[in-house]
FIDO-560585 format. One record per atom (N, C-alpha, C, O): residue in three letters; residue number from 1; x, y, z. Coordinates in pm, whole numbers. Layout:
SITE fifi torse     px     py     pz
SITE  ALA   NUM      X      Y      Z
...
***
This chain:
SITE fifi torse     px     py     pz
SITE  MET     1  10960  13736   8346
SITE  MET     1  10861  13802   8435
SITE  MET     1  10835  13728   8545
SITE  MET     1  10825  13606   8535
SITE  ARG     2  10819  13791   8664
SITE  ARG     2  10807  13732   8794
SITE  ARG     2  10662  13661   8799
SITE  ARG     2  10580  13695   8714
SITE  TYR     3  10629  13573   8885
SITE  TYR     3  10504  13526   8900
SITE  TYR     3  10404  13649   8939
SITE  TYR     3  10298  13666   8878
SITE  LEU     4  10445  13734   9048
SITE  LEU     4  10338  13850   9089
SITE  LEU     4  10335  13930   8990
SITE  LEU     4  10234  13999   8984
SITE  ASP     5  10429  13948   8890
SITE  ASP     5  10395  14068   8784
SITE  ASP     5  10300  13979   8704
SITE  ASP     5  10198  14033   8661
SITE  CYS     6  10322  13837   8678
SITE  CYS     6  10204  13775   8570
SITE  CYS     6  10077  13782   8639
SITE  CYS     6   9977  13798   8571
SITE  LEU     7  10067  13773   8761
SITE  LEU     7   9934  13771   8833
SITE  LEU     7   9867  13901   8824
SITE  LEU     7   9747  13913   8798
SITE  SER     8   9945  13997   8846
SITE  SER     8   9886  14155   8840
SITE  SER     8   9859  14170   8705
SITE  SER     8   9756  14227   8671
SITE  GLU     9   9942  14122   8616
SITE  GLU     9   9897  14164   8448
SITE  GLU     9   9770  14088   8429
SITE  GLU     9   9680  14136   8361
SITE  SER    10   9757  13953   8494
SITE  SER    10   9626  13886   8444
SITE  SER    10   9515  13949   8504
SITE  SER    10   9408  13948   8443
SITE  ARG    11   9523  14006   8616
SITE  ARG    11   9408  14085   8687
SITE  ARG    11   9360  14211   8602
SITE  ARG    11   9245  14255   8604
SITE  ARG    12   9457  14259   8533
SITE  ARG    12   9428  14363   8459
SITE  ARG    12   9354  14339   8330
SITE  ARG    12   9295  14431   8272
SITE  MET    13   9357  14217   8287
SITE  MET    13   9282  14183   8167
SITE  MET    13   9128  14165   8200
SITE  MET    13   9083  14108   8300
SITE  ASP    14   9065  14218   8109
SITE  ASP    14   8911  14209   8114
SITE  ASP    14   8844  14080   8084
SITE  ASP    14   8739  14038   8134
SITE  SER    15   8932  14013   7983
SITE  SER    15   8895  13851   7961
SITE  SER    15   8991  13792   7942
SITE  SER    15   9093  13851   7907
SITE  ILE    16   8987  13653   7958
SITE  ILE    16   9108  13572   7919
SITE  ILE    16   9080  13538   7789
SITE  ILE    16   8971  13510   7740
SITE  SER    17   9212  13545   7724
SITE  SER    17   9215  13528   7578
SITE  SER    17   9248  13367   7551
SITE  SER    17   9310  13294   7628
SITE  PRO    18   9199  13336   7441
SITE  PRO    18   9223  13193   7412
SITE  PRO    18   9367  13131   7404
SITE  PRO    18   9399  13014   7424
SITE  GLY    19   9444  13233   7371
SITE  GLY    19   9593  13184   7361
SITE  GLY    19   9635  13141   7491
SITE  GLY    19   9695  13036   7514
SITE  TRP    20   9590  13250   7597
SITE  TRP    20   9647  13225   7745
SITE  TRP    20   9601  13077   7790
SITE  TRP    20   9676  13002   7853
SITE  ILE    21   9475  13043   7752
SITE  ILE    21   9444  12929   7793
SITE  ILE    21   9493  12802   7730
SITE  ILE    21   9506  12695   7789
SITE  LYS    22   9518  12826   7606
SITE  LYS    22   9615  12713   7518
SITE  LYS    22   9748  12713   7594
SITE  LYS    22   9785  12605   7640
SITE  ASN    23   9818  12816   7612
SITE  ASN    23   9939  12802   7667
SITE  ASN    23   9950  12737   7822
SITE  ASN    23  10046  12672   7863
SITE  LEU    24   9835  12770   7895
SITE  LEU    24   9831  12692   8029
SITE  LEU    24   9786  12557   8021
SITE  LEU    24   9822  12480   8110
SITE  GLY    25   9710  12513   7925
SITE  GLY    25   9680  12380   7889
SITE  GLY    25   9822  12305   7842
SITE  GLY    25   9844  12192   7886
SITE  GLY    26   9907  12363   7762
SITE  GLY    26  10009  12312   7718
SITE  GLY    26  10127  12295   7835
SITE  GLY    26  10216  12210   7831
SITE  LEU    27  10110  12381   7923
SITE  LEU    27  10214  12389   8029
SITE  LEU    27  10163  12261   8127
SITE  LEU    27  10246  12179   8167
SITE  LEU    28  10029  12250   8160
SITE  LEU    28   9982  12147   8248
SITE  LEU    28  10016  12005   8181
SITE  LEU    28  10041  11905   8249
SITE  MET    29  10016  12008   8035
SITE  MET    29  10031  11861   7979
SITE  MET    29  10183  11841   7994
SITE  MET    29  10223  11727   7970
SITE  VAL    30  10266  11924   8027
SITE  VAL    30  10421  11885   8039
SITE  VAL    30  10441  11873   8214
SITE  VAL    30  10516  11782   8252
SITE  VAL    31  10381  11956   8310
SITE  VAL    31  10409  11948   8452
SITE  VAL    31  10345  11846   8496
SITE  VAL    31  10409  11784   8582
SITE  ILE    32  10231  11799   8467
SITE  ILE    32  10167  11700   8536
SITE  ILE    32  10220  11556   8499
SITE  ILE    32  10233  11478   8592
SITE  PRO    33  10248  11521   8391
SITE  PRO    33  10336  11395   8378
SITE  PRO    33  10472  11384   8454
SITE  PRO    33  10514  11278   8499
SITE  LEU    34  10539  11508   8466
SITE  LEU    34  10676  11512   8540
SITE  LEU    34  10649  11494   8701
SITE  LEU    34  10728  11436   8775
SITE  VAL    35  10525  11552   8742
SITE  VAL    35  10517  11513   8874
SITE  VAL    35  10466  11393   8912
SITE  VAL    35  10483  11351   9026
SITE  ALA    36  10392  11319   8812
SITE  ALA    36  10364  11176   8830
SITE  ALA    36  10493  11081   8817
SITE  ALA    36  10501  10976   8880
SITE  ILE    37  10588  11125   8734
SITE  ILE    37  10721  11073   8713
SITE  ILE    37  10784  11070   8855
SITE  ILE    37  10830  10968   8907
SITE  GLY    38  10782  11194   8912
SITE  GLY    38  10870  11226   9037
SITE  GLY    38  10805  11115   9144
SITE  GLY    38  10876  11036   9207
SITE  CYS    39  10673  11121   9154
SITE  CYS    39  10612  11054   9263
SITE  CYS    39  10615  10915   9238
SITE  CYS    39  10614  10846   9340
SITE  SER    40  10619  10847   9113
SITE  SER    40  10649  10715   9104
SITE  SER    40  10779  10669   9117
SITE  SER    40  10802  10549   9132
SITE  ASN    41  10876  10762   9112
SITE  ASN    41  11018  10724   9142
SITE  ASN    41  11066  10765   9284
SITE  ASN    41  11186  10767   9313
SITE  SER    42  10970  10797   9369
SITE  SER    42  10999  10844   9498
SITE  SER    42  11047  10727   9602
SITE  SER    42  11012  10611   9580
SITE  THR    43  11111  10754   9692
SITE  THR    43  11177  10647   9783
SITE  THR    43  11089  10576   9850
SITE  THR    43  11120  10466   9896
SITE  GLY    44  10964  10629   9866
SITE  GLY    44  10841  10551   9962
SITE  GLY    44  10815  10426   9892
SITE  GLY    44  10842  10402   9774
SITE  PRO    45  10754  10345   9983
SITE  PRO    45  10709  10212   9899
SITE  PRO    45  10595  10232   9796
SITE  PRO    45  10496  10299   9827
SITE  SER    46  10605  10180   9686
SITE  SER    46  10501  10167   9587
SITE  SER    46  10409  10060   9599
SITE  SER    46  10447   9979   9684
SITE  SER    47  10287  10025   9537
SITE  SER    47  10216   9933   9519
SITE  SER    47  10306   9831   9472
SITE  SER    47  10301   9727   9537
SITE  CYS    48  10404   9836   9357
SITE  CYS    48  10474   9727   9324
SITE  CYS    48  10584   9693   9407
SITE  CYS    48  10626   9577   9393
SITE  ARG    49  10645   9769   9495
SITE  ARG    49  10743   9720   9600
SITE  ARG    49  10647   9637   9702
SITE  ARG    49  10684   9527   9744
SITE  VAL    50  10540   9686   9734
SITE  VAL    50  10479   9607   9843
SITE  VAL    50  10454   9458   9785
SITE  VAL    50  10477   9354   9846
SITE  LEU    51  10403   9470   9661
SITE  LEU    51  10396   9339   9588
SITE  LEU    51  10514   9238   9605
SITE  LEU    51  10498   9124   9648
SITE  ALA    52  10627   9288   9569
SITE  ALA    52  10762   9222   9570
SITE  ALA    52  10779   9192   9715
SITE  ALA    52  10809   9076   9746
SITE  ASP    53  10765   9276   9802
SITE  ASP    53  10816   9234   9954
SITE  ASP    53  10719   9127   9980
SITE  ASP    53  10768   9028  10033
SITE  GLU    54  10589   9123   9954
SITE  GLU    54  10506   9021  10010
SITE  GLU    54  10519   8898   9931
SITE  GLU    54  10499   8791   9987
SITE  ALA    55  10553   8902   9802
SITE  ALA    55  10570   8778   9719
SITE  ALA    55  10686   8727   9674
SITE  ALA    55  10680   8629   9599
SITE  TYR    56  10807   8780   9709
SITE  TYR    56  10937   8751   9653
SITE  TYR    56  11016   8720   9785
SITE  TYR    56  11020   8802   9877
SITE  ASN    57  11074   8605   9791
SITE  ASN    57  11154   8558   9906
SITE  ASN    57  11291   8565   9873
SITE  ASN    57  11324   8456   9826
SITE  PRO    58  11395   8651   9876
SITE  PRO    58  11501   8647   9841
SITE  PRO    58  11601   8536   9922
SITE  PRO    58  11718   8513   9890
SITE  TRP    59  11541   8482  10015
SITE  TRP    59  11631   8376  10092
SITE  TRP    59  11593   8246  10028
SITE  TRP    59  11670   8151  10033
SITE  ASP    60  11479   8239   9971
SITE  ASP    60  11452   8132   9871
SITE  ASP    60  11552   8126   9773
SITE  ASP    60  11619   8024   9759
SITE  TYR    61  11571   8243   9693
SITE  TYR    61  11657   8258   9582
SITE  TYR    61  11789   8219   9611
SITE  TYR    61  11853   8153   9530
SITE  LEU    62  11842   8259   9737
SITE  LEU    62  11985   8245   9764
SITE  LEU    62  11994   8084   9818
SITE  LEU    62  12097   8020   9799
SITE  GLY    63  11904   8037   9872
SITE  GLY    63  11890   7890   9893
SITE  GLY    63  11899   7805   9749
SITE  GLY    63  11956   7696   9742
SITE  TRP    64  11847   7858   9658
SITE  TRP    64  11847   7785   9525
SITE  TRP    64  11982   7797   9476
SITE  TRP    64  12040   7697   9433
SITE  ARG    65  12046   7928   9480
SITE  ARG    65  12162   7957   9443
SITE  ARG    65  12269   7853   9497
SITE  ARG    65  12363   7825   9423
SITE  SER    66  12260   7799   9609
SITE  SER    66  12346   7714   9674
SITE  SER    66  12304   7559   9652
SITE  SER    66  12371   7468   9702
SITE  SER    67  12195   7537   9577
SITE  SER    67  12141   7422   9557
SITE  SER    67  12235   7347   9442
SITE  SER    67  12323   7406   9379
SITE  ARG    68  12201   7211   9425
SITE  ARG    68  12257   7146   9311
SITE  ARG    68  12217   7173   9210
SITE  ARG    68  12305   7173   9123
SITE  ASN    69  12079   7207   9164
SITE  ASN    69  12041   7262   9043
SITE  ASN    69  12092   7387   9013
SITE  ASN    69  12104   7410   8893
SITE  ALA    70  12128   7480   9096
SITE  ALA    70  12170   7611   9049
SITE  ALA    70  12340   7581   8985
SITE  ALA    70  12393   7630   8886
SITE  ARG    71  12390   7492   9074
SITE  ARG    71  12544   7464   9022
SITE  ARG    71  12561   7417   8876
SITE  ARG    71  12666   7433   8815
SITE  PHE    72  12457   7361   8825
SITE  PHE    72  12460   7319   8699
SITE  PHE    72  12375   7406   8598
SITE  PHE    72  12352   7369   8483
SITE  SER    73  12333   7516   8649
SITE  SER    73  12263   7594   8558
SITE  SER    73  12316   7721   8515
SITE  SER    73  12392   7784   8588
SITE  SER    74  12282   7762   8402
SITE  SER    74  12354   7888   8341
SITE  SER    74  12275   8015   8375
SITE  SER    74  12301   8124   8325
SITE  ILE    75  12174   7992   8466
SITE  ILE    75  12101   8105   8479
SITE  ILE    75  12109   8180   8614
SITE  ILE    75  12034   8270   8653
SITE  THR    76  12217   8123   8681
SITE  THR    76  12243   8185   8818
SITE  THR    76  12304   8316   8813
SITE  THR    76  12410   8336   8753
SITE  HIS    77  12235   8412   8881
SITE  HIS    77  12304   8555   8879
SITE  HIS    77  12312   8604   9023
SITE  HIS    77  12230   8559   9103
SITE  ALA    78  12393   8682   9057
SITE  ALA    78  12399   8725   9185
SITE  ALA    78  12287   8845   9189
SITE  ALA    78  12266   8937   9110
SITE  LEU    79  12224   8809   9312
SITE  LEU    79  12110   8898   9344
SITE  LEU    79  12162   9043   9406
SITE  LEU    79  12238   9032   9501
SITE  PRO    80  12137   9146   9373
SITE  PRO    80  12190   9284   9445
SITE  PRO    80  12135   9278   9593
SITE  PRO    80  12023   9235   9622
SITE  CYS    81  12210   9317   9664
SITE  CYS    81  12175   9338   9807
SITE  CYS    81  12198   9191   9878
SITE  CYS    81  12195   9184  10001
SITE  SER    82  12215   9098   9814
SITE  SER    82  12239   8932   9859
SITE  SER    82  12308   8941  10013
SITE  SER    82  12260   8896  10117
SITE  ALA    83  12430   9011   9994
SITE  ALA    83  12499   9001  10129
SITE  ALA    83  12436   9047  10251
SITE  ALA    83  12462   8990  10357
SITE  TYR    84  12338   9168  10245
SITE  TYR    84  12270   9208  10332
SITE  TYR    84  12155   9124  10364
SITE  TYR    84  12101   9141  10473
SITE  VAL    85  12108   9029  10279
SITE  VAL    85  11984   8945  10303
SITE  VAL    85  12050   8830  10370
SITE  VAL    85  11991   8776  10463
SITE  ALA    86  12167   8786  10332
SITE  ALA    86  12221   8655  10378
SITE  ALA    86  12268   8683  10534
SITE  ALA    86  12284   8596  10620
SITE  SER    87  12284   8807  10548
SITE  SER    87  12332   8830  10725
SITE  SER    87  12201   8848  10803
SITE  SER    87  12216   8866  10924
SITE  THR    88  12085   8846  10761
SITE  THR    88  11964   8863  10844
SITE  THR    88  11872   8731  10845
SITE  THR    88  11855   8663  10743
SITE  PRO    89  11826   8707  10943
SITE  PRO    89  11727   8586  10965
SITE  PRO    89  11630   8606  10846
SITE  PRO    89  11601   8717  10801
SITE  SER    90  11578   8481  10794
SITE  SER    90  11479   8470  10686
SITE  SER    90  11321   8530  10730
SITE  SER    90  11231   8561  10652
SITE  THR    91  11319   8536  10854
SITE  THR    91  11197   8605  10922
SITE  THR    91  11186   8744  10918
SITE  THR    91  11081   8801  10946
SITE  THR    92  11311   8814  10877
SITE  THR    92  11316   8958  10865
SITE  THR    92  11216   9007  10736
SITE  THR    92  11205   8946  10630
SITE  ALA    93  11163   9104  10764
SITE  ALA    93  11097   9161  10635
SITE  ALA    93  11199   9207  10526
SITE  ALA    93  11307   9251  10566
SITE  THR    94  11177   9200  10400
SITE  THR    94  11290   9233  10302
SITE  THR    94  11335   9359  10292
SITE  THR    94  11450   9388  10261
SITE  PRO    95  11217   9465  10327
SITE  PRO    95  11281   9602  10341
SITE  PRO    95  11371   9629  10436
SITE  PRO    95  11460   9713  10425
SITE  ASP    96  11345   9540  10559
SITE  ASP    96  11455   9562  10686
SITE  ASP    96  11588   9477  10647
SITE  ASP    96  11695   9523  10687
SITE  ALA    97  11589   9380  10587
SITE  ALA    97  11694   9309  10541
SITE  ALA    97  11783   9380  10471
SITE  ALA    97  11902   9376  10503
SITE  ILE    98  11736   9459  10361
SITE  ILE    98  11807   9534  10281
SITE  ILE    98  11814   9683  10295
SITE  ILE    98  11839   9758  10201
SITE  ALA    99  11788   9725  10428
SITE  ALA    99  11789   9850  10444
SITE  ALA    99  11911   9921  10436
SITE  ALA    99  11915  10037  10395
SITE  ASP   100  12007   9861  10471
SITE  ASP   100  12159   9908  10479
SITE  ASP   100  12226   9905  10359
SITE  ASP   100  12337   9955  10342
SITE  CYS   101  12148   9835  10258
SITE  CYS   101  12202   9812  10127
SITE  CYS   101  12200   9951  10039
SITE  CYS   101  12094  10013  10036
SITE  PRO   102  12300   9994   9977
SITE  PRO   102  12312  10119   9882
SITE  PRO   102  12172  10133   9809
SITE  PRO   102  12108  10038   9764
SITE  ALA   103  12138  10251   9804
SITE  ALA   103  11995  10279   9749
SITE  ALA   103  12000  10229   9589
SITE  ALA   103  11903  10178   9534
SITE  ARG   104  12113  10247   9530
SITE  ARG   104  12124  10205   9383
SITE  ARG   104  12103  10055   9370
SITE  ARG   104  12036   9997   9285
SITE  ASP   105  12172  10003   9466
SITE  ASP   105  12149   9840   9470
SITE  ASP   105  12013   9804   9500
SITE  ASP   105  11961   9713   9437
SITE  GLN   106  11952   9864   9589
SITE  GLN   106  11786   9825   9629
SITE  GLN   106  11713   9850   9493
SITE  GLN   106  11633   9770   9445
SITE  ARG   107  11744   9956   9442
SITE  ARG   107  11660   9974   9288
SITE  ARG   107  11698   9860   9205
SITE  ARG   107  11606   9795   9155
SITE  SER   108  11828   9822   9180
SITE  SER   108  11840   9722   9097
SITE  SER   108  11774   9571   9152
SITE  SER   108  11717   9493   9075
SITE  TYR   109  11791   9550   9274
SITE  TYR   109  11716   9454   9353
SITE  TYR   109  11581   9445   9292
SITE  TYR   109  11546   9350   9222
SITE  TYR   110  11494   9560   9323
SITE  TYR   110  11362   9543   9271
SITE  TYR   110  11343   9542   9129
SITE  TYR   110  11239   9491   9088
SITE  GLU   111  11432   9592   9040
SITE  GLU   111  11409   9598   8936
SITE  GLU   111  11441   9457   8863
SITE  GLU   111  11361   9408   8784
SITE  LEU   112  11553   9401   8894
SITE  LEU   112  11594   9261   8839
SITE  LEU   112  11496   9141   8871
SITE  LEU   112  11470   9055   8787
SITE  ILE   113  11446   9143   8997
SITE  ILE   113  11357   9015   9032
SITE  ILE   113  11222   9020   8962
SITE  ILE   113  11143   8927   8974
SITE  GLY   114  11198   9120   8895
SITE  GLY   114  11086   9097   8801
SITE  GLY   114  11089   9103   8675
SITE  GLY   114  10994   9066   8606
SITE  LYS   115  11214   9157   8622
SITE  LYS   115  11245   9178   8498
SITE  LYS   115  11331   9053   8442
SITE  LYS   115  11349   9049   8320
SITE  TYR   116  11377   8969   8510
SITE  TYR   116  11463   8853   8438
SITE  TYR   116  11406   8724   8499
SITE  TYR   116  11375   8724   8618
SITE  ASP   117  11392   8625   8430
SITE  ASP   117  11381   8486   8463
SITE  ASP   117  11463   8435   8562
SITE  ASP   117  11417   8369   8655
SITE  GLN   118  11581   8460   8550
SITE  GLN   118  11680   8383   8648
SITE  GLN   118  11666   8395   8790
SITE  GLN   118  11723   8325   8874
SITE  PHE   119  11568   8509   8812
SITE  PHE   119  11541   8524   8969
SITE  PHE   119  11404   8456   9016
SITE  PHE   119  11351   8482   9124
SITE  ILE   120  11358   8372   8928
SITE  ILE   120  11228   8323   8942
SITE  ILE   120  11206   8225   9069
SITE  ILE   120  11096   8201   9120
SITE  SER   121  11318   8179   9107
SITE  SER   121  11297   8071   9227
SITE  SER   121  11253   8130   9353
SITE  SER   121  11201   8065   9443
SITE  GLY   122  11280   8283   9357
SITE  GLY   122  11230   8350   9487
SITE  GLY   122  11097   8383   9490
SITE  GLY   122  11048   8425   9595
SITE  TRP   123  11026   8368   9382
SITE  TRP   123  10866   8399   9383
SITE  TRP   123  10790   8290   9460
SITE  TRP   123  10821   8171   9458
SITE  ASP   124  10692   8342   9526
SITE  ASP   124  10615   8260   9598
SITE  ASP   124  10541   8140   9529
SITE  ASP   124  10531   8028   9580
SITE  ASP   125  10495   8172   9420
SITE  ASP   125  10408   8108   9332
SITE  ASP   125  10475   8020   9216
SITE  ASP   125  10407   8017   9114
SITE  VAL   126  10584   7956   9212
SITE  VAL   126  10648   7893   9118
SITE  VAL   126  10597   7769   9071
SITE  VAL   126  10590   7676   9152
SITE  VAL   127  10563   7753   8959
SITE  VAL   127  10512   7621   8917
SITE  VAL   127  10589   7578   8791
SITE  VAL   127  10660   7650   8721
SITE  ASP   128  10563   7446   8776
SITE  ASP   128  10648   7378   8643
SITE  ASP   128  10545   7392   8518
SITE  ASP   128  10433   7443   8521
SITE  MET   129  10600   7343   8425
SITE  MET   129  10532   7342   8288
SITE  MET   129  10374   7275   8308
SITE  MET   129  10276   7320   8250
SITE  ASP   130  10373   7192   8374
SITE  ASP   130  10237   7116   8417
SITE  ASP   130  10144   7199   8521
SITE  ASP   130  10032   7156   8550
SITE  GLY   131  10188   7301   8567
SITE  GLY   131  10107   7383   8658
SITE  GLY   131  10121   7335   8807
SITE  GLY   131  10036   7376   8885
SITE  ASN   132  10212   7260   8849
SITE  ASN   132  10241   7191   8968
SITE  ASN   132  10341   7287   9049
SITE  ASN   132  10444   7328   8995
SITE  ARG   133  10301   7323   9194
SITE  ARG   133  10368   7410   9253
SITE  ARG   133  10508   7344   9295
SITE  ARG   133  10514   7223   9319
SITE  VAL   134  10609   7419   9302
SITE  VAL   134  10747   7361   9319
SITE  VAL   134  10847   7433   9426
SITE  VAL   134  10837   7555   9439
SITE  THR   135  10922   7377   9485
SITE  THR   135  10998   7450   9573
SITE  THR   135  11125   7530   9505
SITE  THR   135  11179   7497   9399
SITE  ALA   136  11158   7630   9580
SITE  ALA   136  11280   7709   9493
SITE  ALA   136  11402   7614   9449
SITE  ALA   136  11464   7640   9347
SITE  THR   137  11432   7511   9523
SITE  THR   137  11552   7436   9512
SITE  THR   137  11519   7336   9389
SITE  THR   137  11612   7269   9343
SITE  GLN   138  11401   7326   9340
SITE  GLN   138  11340   7224   9244
SITE  GLN   138  11388   7284   9101
SITE  GLN   138  11429   7211   9011
SITE  VAL   139  11380   7420   9090
SITE  VAL   139  11401   7495   8968
SITE  VAL   139  11528   7460   8906
SITE  VAL   139  11634   7482   8965
SITE  ASP   140  11523   7404   8786
SITE  ASP   140  11654   7376   8708
SITE  ASP   140  11684   7454   8596
SITE  ASP   140  11800   7466   8557
SITE  SER   141  11580   7513   8536
SITE  SER   141  11614   7635   8431
SITE  SER   141  11480   7709   8425
SITE  SER   141  11371   7652   8436
SITE  ALA   142  11497   7837   8407
SITE  ALA   142  11406   7946   8412
SITE  ALA   142  11308   7912   8317
SITE  ALA   142  11193   7944   8347
SITE  GLU   143  11326   7850   8200
SITE  GLU   143  11235   7834   8078
SITE  GLU   143  11131   7721   8117
SITE  GLU   143  11031   7708   8046
SITE  ASN   144  11149   7643   8224
SITE  ASN   144  11046   7529   8228
SITE  ASN   144  10964   7560   8356
SITE  ASN   144  10891   7477   8410
SITE  TYR   145  10984   7704   8407
SITE  TYR   145  10897   7748   8526
SITE  TYR   145  10837   7865   8516
SITE  TYR   145  10898   7945   8445
SITE  GLN   146  10731   7905   8566
SITE  GLN   146  10651   8024   8557
SITE  GLN   146  10613   8077   8704
SITE  GLN   146  10606   8008   8806
SITE  SER   147  10590   8202   8692
SITE  SER   147  10536   8275   8830
SITE  SER   147  10434   8390   8771
SITE  SER   147  10466   8484   8698
SITE  GLU   148  10319   8363   8813
SITE  GLU   148  10214   8484   8783
SITE  GLU   148  10250   8596   8856
SITE  GLU   148  10245   8708   8804
SITE  LEU   149  10291   8577   8986
SITE  LEU   149  10323   8685   9063
SITE  LEU   149  10457   8771   9014
SITE  LEU   149  10468   8891   9039
SITE  ARG   150  10544   8705   8950
SITE  ARG   150  10655   8779   8878
SITE  ARG   150  10600   8841   8770
SITE  ARG   150  10643   8955   8755
SITE  LEU   151  10505   8797   8673
SITE  LEU   151  10464   8868   8566
SITE  LEU   151  10367   8984   8609
SITE  LEU   151  10368   9091   8548
SITE  ASP   152  10287   8962   8709
SITE  ASP   152  10216   9089   8771
SITE  ASP   152  10321   9186   8801
SITE  ASP   152  10316   9297   8748
SITE  TYR   153  10416   9157   8880
SITE  TYR   153  10498   9274   8929
SITE  TYR   153  10578   9324   8804
SITE  TYR   153  10618   9440   8803
SITE  GLU   154  10604   9244   8704
SITE  GLU   154  10670   9308   8574
SITE  GLU   154  10567   9411   8526
SITE  GLU   154  10606   9524   8495
SITE  LYS   155  10454   9380   8519
SITE  LYS   155  10363   9468   8464
SITE  LYS   155  10343   9594   8537
SITE  LYS   155  10335   9704   8481
SITE  CYS   156  10335   9573   8674
SITE  CYS   156  10318   9682   8763
SITE  CYS   156  10426   9783   8737
SITE  CYS   156  10403   9904   8731
SITE  ARG   157  10553   9726   8721
SITE  ARG   157  10672   9831   8705
SITE  ARG   157  10665   9901   8586
SITE  ARG   157  10709  10015   8576
SITE  ASN   158  10610   9837   8489
SITE  ASN   158  10600   9890   8348
SITE  ASN   158  10503   9992   8350
SITE  ASN   158  10475  10053   8247
***
């Protein structure tokens, strides 16, 4: 049945039946979450991405990867879009630095920096087990360092 047919049919009804309301409620319970998922997965910047762009420094992570501590670490992993980051000055905003990176790699970048500890050295608030602030190149193992910003970002993405 077409939408206009349904509309004219509903106008003919003297009263709204409870079954019709129940069906509409069920439909809305399906449609609203789908719309919300579509909006949260849009390509526009989300509050989570804004947090990551402000608090994660991919140049710090790349600096750590070339440091002595990273060479002896089992936690070093390639950061998606790192070639694009490395080719831009560190004063460039992250979204601009990765703008030419394929969209799937950008999604991976934002997922991985919050999901896995091995990318911790890029977060702005890295501290050791005693709560002392450390630089990215001081990180020698993800188990010995924490970042509240990374945890906030991980919660935001979930």
